[in-house]
N, C-alpha and C positions, 0 to 999 in steps of 0.2 A: 374893551372889545375883544372878542375871541373867536375861535373857530371850533365848530362841532362837526363830527363825522356822522353820517347817516347810512344805514343799509335799509332799503325798503323791502317789504315783504313781497312774496310772489303769489299771494292768495288769488289774485285775479287770473294770473297765468295758469295756476293749478286748479282752477275751478272751485275755490274754497270760500267764495264770498257768502256772507250770511244772507244777504238779500240783494235783489237787483238794484241798480242805480235809479235815481229819480227819473220819472217819465220824461222822455225826450233827450236823455243824455246818452251819448255814445262814448264808451270808454276807450282809452289808449294808454300805452305805457310810454312815459316821457323818456327822453335820452338819459336822464339820471336814474331811471328805474322807478320813479314815482308814478302813481296812478293819476292819470289826467283825463280830461274829457275833450272830445272832438268839437261838439257843438250842443247848444240848447237854445232856448228862446231869448237868452240874454237879459232876462229881467232880474231884479234884485231878489225876488222870491226864488227863482231857480238857482241863483248863486248861493243863497242861504240854505236851500234844500241840499245842494251839492256839498257844501261845507259840512253840514250836520251829518249827512250820510257818510262821507269819507272819514270824518273824525270819530264817529260813534257807532255806526251801524254796518259799514261795508264788511269788516272782518274783525277779528279779535285784536288787531294791532291798531292802536290809536293813530289816526292819520296815515296808516299804512307803513309806519316806521317799525321795523323789526328790531333794530338796534341803534342806539344813539350813544355817542361817546364824546366827551369834551376833550379836545386836543390841547387847548390852552389859549393863552393870550397871544397877542401879535408878536411879542419877543420870542416866545417859545416856538411859535409857528415859523418864525424866521430861522431858528436853529434847525428845525425839522427840514425846511427847504434846503438848507446848505447840505445837510446829511444826505437827503434824497438825490441831490444833484451829483453826489459822488457815486451813486449806485443806480443811475437811470436805467440801465439794462435789467436790473432786478426788479424795479418798481416802476414800470413805464407809465401806467395809468396815473398813479399818484404824482409822479415826477413831471409828467407832461400835460395832463388834462385836469387835474384837480388842485392839489396842494400848491404846486409851483406855477399855476396858471397866472399870467400877468393881466 
């Protein structure tokens, strides 16, 4: 088991989507920066349409992921946590909200 870091694209916010979302879907930006949806009809077909659109057609970034980087296995992540705790003021988001979140 390991940990990956993601940076989501801002194509929605910058108006760079290739095509509109499936009918009935209202878009939103999730707290982690991912593109999400407010509501739709809740059917399996709408879920599949959403997944296919987001993964393949929304923008040039598959799944809306601009950058993905493997941080390592749980042992390496533990070492990163220890180091970040020493510099919480320099890396507040990583140290308090992401990597070191319990």
